[in-house]
N, CA, C and O of each residue as an XYZ file, in Angstrom:
900
protein
N      39.881      3.259     -1.430
C      38.811      2.082     -1.000
C      37.479      2.807     -0.150
O      36.464      2.126     -0.007
N      37.516      3.843      0.259
C      36.355      4.239      0.654
C      36.337      3.973      2.294
O      37.172      3.308      2.907
N      35.161      4.663      2.867
C      34.993      4.450      4.422
C      34.270      3.004      4.409
O      33.100      2.842      4.063
N      35.085      2.043      4.811
C      34.402      0.594      4.930
C      33.419      0.770      6.131
O      33.620      1.459      7.131
N      32.082     -0.146      5.779
C      31.193      0.031      6.920
C      30.160      1.408      7.140
O      29.155      1.510      7.844
N      30.847      2.438      6.226
C      29.901      3.638      6.276
C      29.542      4.059      5.007
O      30.340      4.791      4.423
N      28.443      3.730      4.424
C      28.117      3.929      3.057
C      26.536      4.084      2.887
O      25.807      3.446      3.646
N      26.026      4.863      1.970
C      24.722      5.205      1.596
C      24.675      5.136     -0.022
O      25.312      5.864     -0.783
N      23.830      4.161     -0.357
C      23.452      3.935     -1.555
C      22.331      4.584     -1.714
O      21.449      4.307     -0.901
N      22.008      5.651     -2.806
C      20.788      6.505     -2.830
C      19.621      5.682     -3.298
O      18.570      5.690     -2.657
N      19.784      4.890     -4.519
C      18.521      4.230     -5.037
C      19.150      3.078     -5.707
O      20.338      2.958     -6.008
N      18.034      2.118     -5.927
C      18.184      0.725     -6.452
C      17.127      0.474     -7.362
O      16.245      1.324     -7.488
N      17.097     -0.636     -8.048
C      15.968     -0.925     -8.913
C      14.758     -1.744     -8.003
O      14.955     -2.811     -7.423
N      13.760     -1.161     -8.015
C      12.558     -1.847     -7.368
C      11.556     -2.598     -8.467
O      11.237     -2.154     -9.570
N      11.154     -3.838     -7.872
C      10.193     -4.564     -8.690
C       8.878     -3.601     -9.118
O       8.449     -2.649     -8.466
N       8.399     -4.073    -10.295
C       6.762     -3.358    -10.610
C       5.923     -3.642     -9.434
O       5.848     -4.746     -8.893
N       5.394     -2.744     -9.130
C       4.373     -2.596     -8.052
C       3.343     -3.708     -8.162
O       2.949     -4.287     -7.150
N       2.834     -4.059     -9.560
C       2.002     -4.941     -9.860
C       2.576     -6.378     -9.441
O       1.794     -7.191     -8.947
N       3.973     -6.719     -9.633
C       4.746     -7.939     -9.313
C       4.434     -8.248     -7.744
O       4.101     -9.342     -7.286
N       4.641     -6.882     -6.937
C       4.685     -7.096     -5.454
C       3.359     -7.578     -5.142
O       3.170     -8.583     -4.457
N       2.379     -6.823     -5.672
C       0.805     -7.029     -5.228
C       0.493     -8.412     -5.459
O      -0.383     -8.885     -4.734
N       1.054     -9.201     -6.361
C       0.527    -10.519     -6.556
C       0.326    -11.285     -5.369
O      -0.555    -12.144     -5.385
N       1.131    -11.073     -4.161
C       1.273    -11.626     -3.010
C       0.558    -11.062     -1.889
O       0.744    -11.441     -0.732
N      -0.360    -10.046     -2.264
C      -1.403     -9.692     -1.392
C      -2.505    -10.910     -1.090
O      -3.094    -11.545     -1.965
N      -2.645    -11.088      0.344
C      -3.465    -11.921      0.822
C      -3.061    -13.246      0.905
O      -3.817    -14.079      1.405
N      -1.790    -13.597      0.409
C      -1.272    -14.759      0.284
C      -0.660    -15.327      1.599
O       0.314    -14.739      2.068
N      -1.192    -16.495      2.269
C      -0.526    -16.756      3.507
C       0.906    -17.092      3.177
O       1.319    -17.685      2.180
N       1.608    -16.592      4.224
C       3.303    -16.887      4.114
C       3.695    -18.111      4.098
O       4.768    -18.449      3.597
N       2.741    -19.044      4.731
C       3.176    -20.574      5.040
C       2.755    -21.030      3.524
O       3.572    -21.830      3.066
N       1.828    -20.759      2.760
C       1.594    -21.114      1.346
C       2.907    -20.898      0.683
O       3.612    -21.814      0.258
N       3.191    -19.648      0.621
C       4.380    -19.262     -0.279
C       5.564    -19.987      0.023
O       6.069    -20.557     -0.944
N       6.148    -20.113      1.146
C       6.938    -20.735      1.752
C       7.042    -22.285      1.219
O       8.118    -22.804      0.922
N       5.780    -22.949      1.139
C       5.756    -24.300      0.847
C       6.108    -24.392     -0.654
O       6.573    -25.456     -1.064
N       5.942    -23.471     -1.417
C       6.274    -23.470     -2.675
C       7.708    -22.818     -3.060
O       8.033    -22.505     -4.206
N       8.487    -22.673     -1.928
C       9.902    -22.376     -1.798
C      10.615    -23.348     -1.028
O      11.504    -23.039     -0.235
N      10.206    -24.614     -1.267
C      10.983    -25.663     -0.637
C      11.202    -25.458      0.786
O      12.163    -25.922      1.400
N      10.069    -24.586      1.401
C      10.050    -24.588      2.917
C      11.464    -23.998      3.382
O      12.095    -24.430      4.347
N      11.846    -22.999      2.593
C      13.206    -22.423      3.185
C      13.476    -21.154      2.994
O      14.638    -20.754      3.067
N      12.260    -20.186      2.670
C      12.459    -18.653      2.478
C      12.282    -17.992      3.888
O      12.332    -16.769      4.020
N      12.074    -18.849      4.933
C      11.702    -17.701      6.172
C      12.681    -17.224      6.966
O      13.683    -17.937      7.027
N      12.683    -16.306      7.542
C      13.695    -15.745      8.362
C      13.526    -16.566      9.792
O      12.583    -17.351      9.893
N      14.360    -16.398     10.795
C      14.292    -16.868     11.984
C      12.990    -16.564     12.834
O      12.410    -15.478     12.834
N      12.674    -17.515     13.448
C      11.324    -17.408     14.244
C      11.336    -16.573     15.272
O      10.247    -16.214     15.718
N      12.531    -16.092     15.859
C      12.454    -15.151     16.927
C      12.269    -13.654     16.466
O      12.396    -12.722     17.260
N      11.980    -13.491     15.221
C      11.530    -12.105     14.749
C      10.194    -12.129     14.704
O       9.784    -12.885     13.822
N       9.386    -11.606     15.300
C       7.984    -11.792     15.358
C       7.233    -10.521     15.264
O       7.748     -9.466     15.634
N       5.672    -10.602     14.637
C       5.033     -9.396     14.524
C       4.696     -8.813     15.833
O       4.350     -9.475     16.811
N       4.828     -7.442     15.788
C       4.560     -6.453     16.956
C       3.168     -6.301     16.914
O       2.637     -6.195     18.020
N       2.389     -6.259     15.875
C       0.977     -6.160     15.986
C       0.321     -7.281     14.954
O       0.887     -8.344     14.701
N      -0.824     -6.927     14.453
C      -1.801     -7.868     13.574
C      -1.566     -7.489     12.023
O      -2.002     -8.274     11.180
N      -0.848     -6.235     11.583
C      -1.055     -5.830     10.399
C      -0.145     -6.500      9.407
O       1.062     -6.518      9.645
N      -0.624     -7.051      8.314
C       0.156     -7.982      7.288
C       1.069     -6.957      6.652
O       0.865     -5.749      6.531
N       2.215     -7.738      6.232
C       3.305     -6.900      5.561
C       3.460     -7.492      4.151
O       3.294     -8.637      3.731
N       3.841     -6.318      3.537
C       3.891     -6.577      2.053
C       4.629     -5.530      1.296
O       4.005     -4.480      1.149
N       5.763     -5.586      0.811
C       6.675     -4.326      0.191
C       7.911     -4.857     -0.448
O       8.203     -6.021     -0.720
N       8.550     -3.792     -0.623
C       9.791     -3.855     -1.306
C      11.209     -3.413     -0.218
O      11.339     -2.329      0.350
N      12.019     -4.413     -0.157
C      13.068     -4.446      0.859
C      13.890     -2.929      0.375
O      14.308     -2.680     -0.756
N      13.964     -2.115      1.488
C      14.966     -0.981      1.689
C      15.896     -1.171      2.827
O      15.445     -0.890      3.937
N      17.408     -1.702      2.726
C      18.058     -2.324      3.633
C      18.818     -1.282      4.492
O      19.194     -0.226      3.983
N      19.033     -1.563      5.729
C      19.857     -0.601      6.456
C      20.568     -1.675      7.715
O      20.056     -2.509      8.461
N      21.866     -1.232      7.542
C      22.846     -2.063      8.653
C      23.129     -0.966      9.845
O      23.398      0.207      9.586
N      23.059     -1.361     10.862
C      23.287     -0.535     11.843
C      24.258     -1.121     13.029
O      24.039     -2.264     13.429
N      25.253     -0.408     13.556
C      25.880     -1.120     14.726
C      24.908     -1.262     15.845
O      23.930     -0.564     16.115
N      25.424     -2.396     16.480
C      24.454     -2.727     17.516
C      24.112     -1.590     18.407
O      24.940     -0.727     18.701
N      22.839     -1.592     18.853
C      22.210     -0.285     19.741
C      22.387      1.125     19.169
O      22.261      2.118     19.885
N      22.684      1.192     17.853
C      22.750      2.501     17.294
C      21.716      2.925     16.114
O      21.537      2.064     15.252
N      21.109      3.986     15.993
C      20.075      4.173     15.050
C      20.516      5.192     13.997
O      19.716      5.375     13.078
N      21.522      5.802     13.984
C      21.845      6.827     13.154
C      21.202      6.688     11.708
O      20.382      7.489     11.260
N      21.710      5.495     10.988
C      21.409      5.336      9.612
C      19.940      4.907      9.507
O      19.451      5.002      8.381
N      19.198      4.475     10.442
C      17.593      4.437     10.387
C      17.177      5.673     10.233
O      16.372      5.833      9.315
N      17.555      6.839     11.007
C      17.110      8.085     10.892
C      17.089      8.536      9.332
O      16.074      8.892      8.732
N      18.447      8.451      8.766
C      18.447      8.640      7.280
C      17.586      7.977      6.483
O      17.027      8.514      5.527
N      17.429      6.813      6.810
C      16.770      5.759      5.880
C      15.254      6.108      5.750
O      14.539      5.810      4.792
N      14.809      6.926      7.096
C      13.404      7.137      7.085
C      12.826      8.296      6.071
O      11.666      8.390      5.671
N      14.042      9.235      5.729
C      13.835     10.353      4.932
C      14.160      9.873      3.471
O      13.699     10.525      2.534
N      14.885      8.832      3.249
C      15.188      8.365      1.845
C      14.005      7.323      1.155
O      13.601      7.427     -0.003
N      13.609      6.431      2.020
C      12.648      5.250      1.685
C      11.267      5.829      0.881
O      10.715      6.850      1.294
N      10.893      5.286      0.013
C       9.691      5.475     -0.816
C       8.567      4.737     -0.431
O       8.611      3.612      0.066
N       7.325      5.537     -0.722
C       6.035      4.658     -0.466
C       6.224      3.400     -1.091
O       6.684      3.270     -2.226
N       5.754      2.175     -0.110
C       5.863      0.838     -0.591
C       7.052      0.229     -0.076
O       7.097     -1.000     -0.133
N       7.997      0.829      0.402
C       9.323      0.148      0.995
C       9.012     -0.222      2.289
O       8.309      0.397      3.087
N       9.680     -1.452      2.470
C       9.754     -1.962      3.783
C      11.082     -1.816      4.326
O      11.975     -2.528      3.866
N      11.336     -0.971      5.261
C      12.673     -0.758      5.719
C      13.098     -2.140      6.580
O      12.377     -2.527      7.501
N      14.121     -2.729      6.267
C      14.697     -3.837      6.681
C      15.902     -3.583      7.619
O      16.898     -3.107      7.074
N      15.952     -3.790      8.731
C      17.146     -3.120      9.613
C      17.965     -4.493     10.200
O      17.389     -5.292     10.939
N      19.263     -4.653      9.815
C      20.154     -5.428     10.315
C      20.810     -4.819     11.637
O      21.720     -3.998     11.517
N      20.389     -5.187     12.808
C      21.083     -4.664     14.030
C      21.833     -5.631     14.646
O      22.109     -5.463     15.834
N      22.254     -6.702     14.021
C      22.967     -7.764     14.588
C      22.452     -8.601     15.362
O      23.140     -9.462     15.911
N      20.954     -8.477     15.567
C      20.302     -9.293     16.700
C      20.604     -8.899     18.084
O      20.404     -9.697     19.000
N      21.059     -7.750     18.292
C      21.106     -7.270     19.613
C      19.914     -6.915     20.262
O      18.987     -6.367     19.665
N      19.887     -7.240     21.618
C      18.448     -7.201     22.358
C      18.817     -6.381     23.581
O      18.118     -6.618     24.567
N      19.745     -5.490     23.723
C      20.167     -4.631     24.591
C      19.793     -3.215     24.635
O      19.704     -2.505     25.636
N      19.576     -2.889     23.351
C      18.870     -1.266     23.093
C      18.149     -1.407     21.900
O      18.500     -1.960     20.858
N      16.868     -0.716     22.236
C      16.174     -0.545     20.965
C      16.637      0.545     20.120
O      17.249      1.560     20.452
N      16.203      0.125     18.851
C      16.512      0.935     17.643
C      15.660      1.775     17.286
O      16.110      2.762     16.704
N      14.247      1.701     17.484
C      13.149      2.741     17.340
C      12.059      2.708     18.334
O      12.045      1.798     19.163
N      11.234      3.528     18.327
C       9.922      3.587     19.230
C       8.689      3.920     18.371
O       8.636      3.641     17.173
N       7.719      4.521     19.036
C       6.358      5.087     18.510
C       6.732      6.329     17.697
O       6.122      6.467     16.637
N       7.673      7.287     18.040
C       7.651      8.540     17.328
C       8.197      8.098     15.694
O       7.559      8.545     14.741
N       9.239      7.324     15.485
C       9.947      6.772     14.095
C       8.933      5.958     13.692
O       8.585      6.220     12.541
N       8.374      5.139     14.163
C       7.146      4.246     13.348
C       6.114      5.036     12.751
O       5.727      4.923     11.588
N       5.613      5.984     13.760
C       4.666      7.074     13.247
C       5.079      7.789     11.959
O       4.362      7.889     10.964
N       6.239      8.245     12.083
C       6.760      9.014     10.727
C       6.837      8.088      9.522
O       6.359      8.500      8.465
N       7.376      6.913      9.571
C       7.285      6.093      8.818
C       5.951      5.722      8.008
O       5.915      5.448      6.808
N       4.809      5.767      8.932
C       3.666      5.192      8.798
C       2.929      6.505      7.808
O       2.101      6.398      6.904
N       3.486      7.554      8.288
C       2.754      9.027      7.538
C       3.421      9.136      6.373
O       2.861      9.814      5.512
N       4.757      8.519      6.034
C       5.534      8.816      4.738
C       4.776      7.696      3.820
O       4.835      7.815      2.596
N       4.171      6.772      4.322
C       3.335      5.800      3.118
C       4.517      4.550      3.039
O       4.489      3.809      2.056
N       5.380      4.376      3.926
C       6.027      2.965      3.860
C       5.307      1.871      4.171
O       4.310      2.010      4.879
N       5.684      0.604      3.698
C       4.875     -0.380      3.739
C       5.196     -1.185      5.012
O       4.544     -2.226      5.088
N       6.128     -0.929      6.126
C       6.692     -1.659      7.279
C       7.980     -1.533      7.420
O       8.781     -1.220      6.538
N       8.253     -1.837      8.809
C       9.635     -1.926      9.335
C       9.823     -3.084     10.163
O       9.103     -3.449     11.092
N      11.085     -3.731      9.636
C      11.451     -5.157     10.245
C      12.901     -5.148     10.795
O      13.886     -4.803     10.141
N      12.905     -5.544     11.998
C      14.105     -5.378     12.601
C      14.808     -6.578     13.157
O      14.077     -7.371     13.752
N      16.142     -6.880     13.077
C      16.765     -7.918     13.736
C      17.329     -7.238     14.980
O      18.505     -6.886     15.070
N      16.494     -7.093     15.847
C      16.854     -6.351     17.157
C      15.537     -6.149     17.860
O      14.545     -6.799     17.529
N      15.516     -5.199     18.886
C      14.298     -4.762     19.525
C      14.106     -3.430     19.485
O      15.013     -2.639     19.225
N      12.650     -3.025     19.798
C      12.025     -1.999     19.623
C      11.748     -1.322     21.223
O      12.156     -1.951     22.199
N      11.180     -0.278     21.362
C      10.581      0.250     22.874
C       9.217      0.810     22.320
O       8.926      0.818     21.124
N       8.423      1.276     23.333
C       7.051      1.788     23.055
C       6.125      0.586     22.469
O       5.353      0.734     21.522
N       6.300     -0.480     23.093
C       5.622     -1.592     22.439
C       4.155     -1.512     22.448
O       3.569     -1.917     21.443
N       3.354     -0.967     23.613
C       2.177     -0.887     23.566
C       1.394     -0.008     22.574
O       0.269     -0.305     22.173
N       2.117      1.174     22.184
C       1.767      2.144     21.294
C       1.714      1.218     19.766
O       0.736      1.096     19.029
N       3.020      0.662     19.590
C       3.062      0.030     18.227
C       2.325     -1.249     18.195
O       1.932     -1.641     17.097
N       2.087     -1.949     19.243
C       1.022     -2.914     18.975
C      -0.274     -2.580     18.756
O      -1.002     -3.495     18.373
N      -0.813     -1.354     18.922
C      -2.048     -0.643     18.775
C      -2.234     -0.031     17.182
O      -3.316      0.319     16.710
N      -1.033      0.010     16.534
C      -1.180      0.726     15.185
C      -1.283     -0.366     14.073
O      -1.010     -1.562     14.177
N      -1.752      0.340     12.953
C      -2.321     -0.524     11.926
C      -1.046     -0.406     10.694
O      -1.226     -0.285      9.482
N       0.184     -0.478     11.380
C       1.473     -0.420     10.380
C       2.335     -1.637     10.784
O       2.568     -1.907     11.962
N       2.758     -2.297      9.822
C       3.509     -3.561     10.347
C       4.908     -3.577     10.787
O       5.820     -3.243     10.030
N       5.089     -3.947     11.953
C       6.453     -3.949     12.482
C       6.731     -5.146     13.117
O       5.986     -5.641     13.962
N       7.924     -5.699     12.690
C       8.574     -6.883     13.238
C       9.763     -6.815     13.825
O      10.622     -6.110     13.295
N      10.068     -7.554     15.075
C      11.208     -7.280     15.693
C      11.324     -8.566     16.856
O      10.380     -9.311     17.119
N      12.617     -8.646     17.453
C      12.740     -9.828     18.517
C      11.881     -9.361     19.874
O      11.654    -10.264     20.679
N      11.496     -8.321     20.122
C      10.847     -8.007     21.268
C      11.076     -6.553     21.453
O      11.314     -5.742     20.557
N      10.967     -6.305     22.817
C      10.901     -4.801     23.430
C      11.738     -4.543     24.727
O      11.907     -5.438     25.554
N      12.206     -3.404     24.859
C      13.240     -3.015     26.065
C      13.125     -1.622     25.911
O      12.860     -0.997     24.883
N      13.392     -1.132     27.234
C      13.236      0.574     27.447
C      14.456      1.066     26.900
O      14.331      2.039     26.156
N      15.549      0.649     27.082
C      16.762      1.164     26.661
C      16.753      1.805     25.383
O      16.307      1.104     24.474
N      17.181      3.113     25.039
C      17.081      3.827     24.031
C      18.708      3.721     23.239
O      19.754      3.371     23.786
N      18.537      4.090     21.978
C      19.701      3.817     21.207
C      20.597      4.829     21.239
O      20.272      5.900     21.752
N      21.885      4.634     20.681
C      22.798      5.759     20.385
C      22.816      6.312     19.057
O      22.210      5.637     18.225
N      23.329      7.311     18.672
C      23.079      7.893     17.447
C      24.605      8.315     16.835
O      24.909      9.427     16.405
N      25.405      7.223     16.909
C      26.740      7.522     16.470
C      27.304      7.423     15.144
O      28.177      8.090     14.588
N      26.437      6.194     14.668
C      26.870      5.557     13.260
C      28.151      4.571     13.839
O      28.439      4.353     15.016
N      28.793      4.072     12.648
C      28.539      4.119     11.408
C      27.204      3.290     10.722
O      26.114      3.285     11.295
N      27.379      2.761      9.740
C      26.332      1.958      9.201
C      26.302      2.081      7.817
O      27.130      2.748      7.198
N      25.313      1.421      7.261
C      25.027      1.207      5.735
C      23.608      1.351      5.126
O      22.651      0.984      5.808
N      23.441      1.784      4.078
C      21.923      1.950      3.520
C      22.049      1.394      2.211
O      22.983      1.707      1.472
N      21.059      0.496      1.852
C      20.903     -0.056      0.637
C      22.058     -0.992     -0.058
O      22.401     -0.938     -1.239
N      22.653     -1.990      1.107
C      23.678     -2.637      0.657
C      23.131     -4.043      1.060
O      22.259     -4.154      1.923
N      23.678     -5.126      0.401
C      23.244     -6.406      0.851
C      23.488     -6.662      2.379
O      24.558     -6.331      2.890
N      22.606     -7.183      3.016
C      22.510     -7.547      4.467
C      22.281     -8.728      4.942
O      21.826     -9.552      4.149
N      22.501     -9.103      6.214
C      22.118    -10.457      6.827
C      20.852    -10.104      7.648
O      20.891     -9.189      8.471
N      19.850    -10.749      7.451
C      18.785    -10.544      8.469
C      18.003    -11.960      8.836
O      17.401    -12.702      8.060
N      18.188    -12.087     10.159
C      17.234    -13.329     10.618
C      17.736    -14.627      9.746
O      16.926    -15.491      9.410
N      18.902    -14.692      9.458
C      19.533    -15.885      8.823
C      19.395    -16.140      7.253
O      19.725    -17.171      6.667
N      18.813    -14.935      6.666
C      18.581    -14.685      5.307
C      19.423    -13.578      4.805
O      19.781    -12.640      5.518
N      19.745    -13.719      3.491
C      20.495    -12.655      2.954
C      19.460    -11.788      2.121
O      18.626    -12.371      1.428
N      19.497    -10.524      2.174
C      18.381     -9.654      1.764
C      19.123     -8.536      1.044
O      19.987     -7.844      1.583
N      18.683     -8.405     -0.323
C      19.156     -7.436     -1.044
C      18.065     -6.220     -1.268
O      16.853     -6.390     -1.139
N      18.611     -5.113     -1.581
C      17.587     -3.974     -1.804
C      16.756     -4.571     -2.985
O      17.222     -5.217     -3.923
N      15.583     -4.279     -2.800
C      14.514     -4.496     -4.084
C      13.776     -5.930     -3.872
O      12.765     -6.260     -4.493
N      14.452     -6.752     -2.877
C      13.385     -7.981     -2.682
C      12.172     -7.778     -2.042
O      11.986     -6.809     -1.306
N      11.349     -8.605     -2.266
C       9.917     -8.525     -1.820
C       9.915     -9.157     -0.556
O      10.434    -10.259     -0.382
N       9.359     -8.515      0.324
C       9.276     -9.101      1.799
C       7.582     -9.150      2.092
O       6.791     -8.207      2.095
N       7.349    -10.499      2.319
C       5.783    -10.782      2.721
C       5.866    -11.227      4.319
O       6.795    -11.968      4.642
N       5.038    -10.846      5.198
C       4.804    -11.092      6.591
C       3.479    -11.069      6.992
O       2.689    -10.174      6.695
N       3.160    -12.306      7.846
C       1.966    -12.308      8.739
C       2.338    -12.963      9.926
O       3.506    -13.055     10.304
N       1.226    -13.485     10.606
C       1.435    -13.885     11.877
C       2.316    -15.061     11.972
O       2.709    -15.464     13.067
N       2.647    -15.636     10.837
C       3.668    -16.887     11.118
C       4.902    -16.324     11.045
O       5.742    -16.998     11.641
N       5.347    -15.281     10.504
C       6.690    -14.837     10.171
C       6.961    -14.024      8.873
O       6.056    -13.345      8.387
N       8.098    -14.078      8.348
C       8.339    -13.033      7.448
C       9.353    -14.165      6.217
O      10.260    -14.929      6.547
N       8.893    -13.963      4.998
C       9.750    -14.603      3.993
C      10.461    -13.755      2.955
O       9.967    -12.640      2.783
N      11.392    -14.029      2.323
C      11.984    -13.230      1.247
C      11.868    -13.837     -0.056
O      12.123    -15.015     -0.305
N      11.406    -12.826     -1.000
C      11.330    -13.413     -2.416
C      12.215    -12.473     -3.244
O      12.312    -11.269     -3.006
N      12.888    -13.146     -4.284
C      13.736    -12.682     -5.388
C      12.590    -12.160     -6.489
O      11.629    -12.826     -6.874
N      12.887    -10.985     -6.842
C      11.868    -10.528     -8.013
C      11.673    -11.171     -9.115
O      10.583    -11.207     -9.686
N      12.755    -11.761     -9.530
C      12.741    -12.621    -10.672
C      12.175    -13.852    -10.751
O      12.002    -14.463    -11.806
N      11.811    -14.324     -9.413
C      11.136    -15.544     -9.170
C       9.495    -15.289     -8.799
O       8.581    -16.112     -8.743
N       9.489    -14.084     -8.608
C       7.998    -13.567     -8.027
C       6.679    -14.180     -8.871
O       5.796    -14.849     -8.334
N       6.715    -13.849    -10.184
C       5.628    -14.128    -11.038
C       5.344    -15.695    -10.976
O       4.225    -15.913    -10.511
N       6.003    -16.768    -11.294
C       5.924    -18.166    -11.331
C       5.671    -18.459     -9.945
O       4.832    -19.350     -9.818
N       6.185    -17.935     -8.713
C       6.104    -18.287     -7.226
C       4.568    -17.877     -6.975
O       3.866    -18.636     -6.306
N       4.068    -16.753     -7.473
C       2.681    -16.442     -7.138
C       1.677    -17.283     -7.822
O       0.574    -17.588     -7.367
N       2.153    -17.609     -8.912
C       1.094    -18.576     -9.570
C       0.968    -20.039     -8.885
O      -0.090    -20.645     -8.713
N       2.131    -20.435     -8.565
C       2.239    -21.652     -7.542
C       1.601    -21.728     -6.540
O       0.963    -22.745     -6.265
N       1.638    -20.511     -5.661
C       1.071    -20.478     -4.467
C      -0.547    -20.306     -4.605
O      -1.332    -20.703     -3.744
N      -0.910    -19.685     -5.759
C      -2.372    -19.666     -5.945
C      -2.892    -20.879     -5.956
O      -3.831    -21.176     -5.217
N      -2.305    -21.773     -6.849
C      -2.712    -23.127     -6.855
C      -2.597    -24.138     -5.754
O      -3.218    -25.201     -5.757
N      -1.732    -23.735     -4.768
C      -1.563    -24.281     -3.312
C      -2.850    -24.020     -2.558
O      -3.514    -24.896     -2.005
N      -3.181    -22.516     -2.596
C      -4.193    -21.866     -1.879
C      -5.509    -22.764     -2.260
O      -6.130    -23.412     -1.417
N      -5.842    -22.710     -3.633
C      -6.965    -23.391     -4.245
C      -7.104    -24.938     -3.781
O      -8.204    -25.367     -3.433
N      -6.046    -25.689     -3.788
C      -6.005    -27.044     -3.337
C      -6.397    -27.206     -1.695
O      -7.082    -28.116     -1.228
N      -5.892    -26.281     -1.073
C      -6.036    -26.268      0.446
C      -7.652    -25.927      0.655
O      -8.311    -26.521      1.510
N      -8.084    -25.156     -0.005
C      -9.643    -24.655      0.083
C     -10.292    -25.629     -0.117
O     -11.287    -25.726      0.602
N     -10.062    -26.709     -1.092
C     -10.773    -27.923     -1.290
C     -10.849    -28.950     -0.185
O     -11.842    -29.565      0.205
N      -9.551    -29.015      0.258
C      -9.119    -29.845      1.358
C     -10.005    -29.341      2.710
O     -10.651    -30.124      3.408
N      -9.931    -28.198      2.894
C     -10.856    -27.602      4.155
C     -12.157    -27.860      3.818
O     -12.861    -28.297      4.728
N     -12.633    -27.709      2.793
C     -14.281    -27.650      2.395
C     -14.576    -29.264      2.900
O     -15.547    -29.537      3.605
N     -13.732    -30.139      2.499
C     -14.024    -31.575      2.758
C     -14.022    -31.919      4.237
O     -14.863    -32.584      4.841
N     -12.701    -31.225      4.803
C     -12.793    -31.597      6.483
C     -14.012    -30.960      7.210
O     -14.565    -31.568      8.127
N     -14.391    -29.843      6.834
C     -15.394    -28.854      7.595
C     -16.956    -29.772      7.255
O     -17.646    -30.241      8.160
N     -17.268    -29.879      5.885
C     -18.319    -30.515      5.651
C     -18.662    -32.146      5.443
O     -19.794    -32.628      5.440
N     -17.487    -32.824      5.282
C     -17.650    -34.107      5.267
C     -17.010    -35.029      6.169
O     -17.165    -36.250      6.169
N     -16.071    -34.162      7.154
C     -15.122    -34.719      7.935
C     -14.418    -35.901      7.458
O     -14.335    -37.033      7.935
N     -13.868    -35.308      6.270
C     -13.219    -36.077      5.559
C     -11.499    -35.612      5.105
O     -11.344    -34.550      4.502
N     -10.500    -36.327      5.385
C      -9.293    -35.752      5.241
C      -8.419    -37.022      4.676
O      -7.796    -37.808      5.389
N      -8.502    -37.056      3.259
C      -7.929    -38.295      2.743
C      -6.336    -37.965      2.356
O      -5.968    -37.086      1.577
N      -5.493    -38.885      3.092
C      -4.057    -38.814      3.020
C      -3.565    -40.203      2.945
O      -3.210    -40.758      3.985
N      -3.511    -40.814      1.814
C      -2.970    -42.383      1.463
C      -1.617    -42.205      1.781
O      -1.130    -43.247      2.221
N      -0.775    -41.197      1.716
C       0.571    -41.308      1.740
C       0.955    -41.834      3.192
O       1.955    -42.541      3.318
N       0.251    -41.532      4.173
C       0.417    -41.784      5.712
C       0.813    -43.348      5.699
O       1.945    -43.794      5.887
N      -0.300    -44.049      5.450
C      -0.055    -45.577      5.420
C       1.065    -45.926      4.391
O       1.815    -46.868      4.646
N       1.211    -45.221      3.254
C       2.342    -45.740      2.535
C       3.620    -45.322      3.021
O       4.607    -45.950      2.639
N       3.739    -44.465      3.717
C       5.157    -44.089      4.318
C       5.425    -45.224      5.594
O       6.451    -45.882      5.766
N       4.244    -45.238      6.381
C       4.485    -46.354      7.486
C       4.966    -47.656      7.020
O       5.868    -48.286      7.572
N       4.282    -48.055      5.912
C       4.791    -49.178      5.265
C       6.169    -49.228      4.809
O       6.898    -50.180      5.087
N       6.553    -48.224      4.110
C       7.806    -47.838      3.844
C       9.034    -48.209      4.729
O      10.041    -48.859      4.446
N       8.607    -47.538      6.004
C       9.617    -47.609      6.984
C       9.382    -48.639      8.048
O       9.678    -48.484      9.233
N       8.817    -49.722      7.515
C       8.470    -50.874      8.254
C       7.916    -50.897      9.788
O       8.249    -51.663     10.693
N       6.987    -49.848      9.811
C       6.232    -49.912     11.079
C       5.452    -50.916     11.482
O       4.543    -51.351     10.776
N       5.765    -51.419     12.766
C       5.074    -52.613     13.241
C       3.595    -52.137     13.745
O       3.482    -51.397     14.723
N       2.632    -52.544     13.117
C       1.351    -52.306     13.482
C       0.508    -53.536     14.249
O       0.214    -54.565     13.641
N       0.181    -53.333     15.539
C      -0.317    -54.416     16.200
C      -1.668    -54.260     16.529
O      -2.264    -55.154     17.130
């Protein structure tokens, strides 16, 4: 049966980098609109700095308040990977701080996202390396294990598999399945072009045409006096 809850999978299939890069510069909100507005992780996982996030999920599961498997994952992850850490949403102990994030940055990783809390917030906030978490606390982690690397995890209310595409900006994080990526990127590009046209009319003509508003009010029988 193996050692349940203590497993490391060395590698997994990553999507072509060109497919990942299709989402570069695309607002998370526009992408999510094309996913029936259901792709975002919970809103309590927020950016720790202003650096946009884009990469391939490298998943890690740790016990609450323990970072042994993250230490191992930092050495295993490849450039372009986003380390996605399921820490059970625990907010009592930080899973990492400035030293570990600097190492991830130097190794060429694409970011670290955590369903838990960090420390060394001021230093991480000043970095040009994307980090998302639920907040910060000074309490450091234990390093006892167990944990898992590159298994399917739960993160911020979403199921994330190794190789999923992770996109984040100031609005939050969304998760994209690689097999859906190309069609989704094309749809998102159309939405961006449409919104650019709307914005142009708002700014230059003070016009925002939305006939559906009155249609909906009529449909619901709104009394207008």
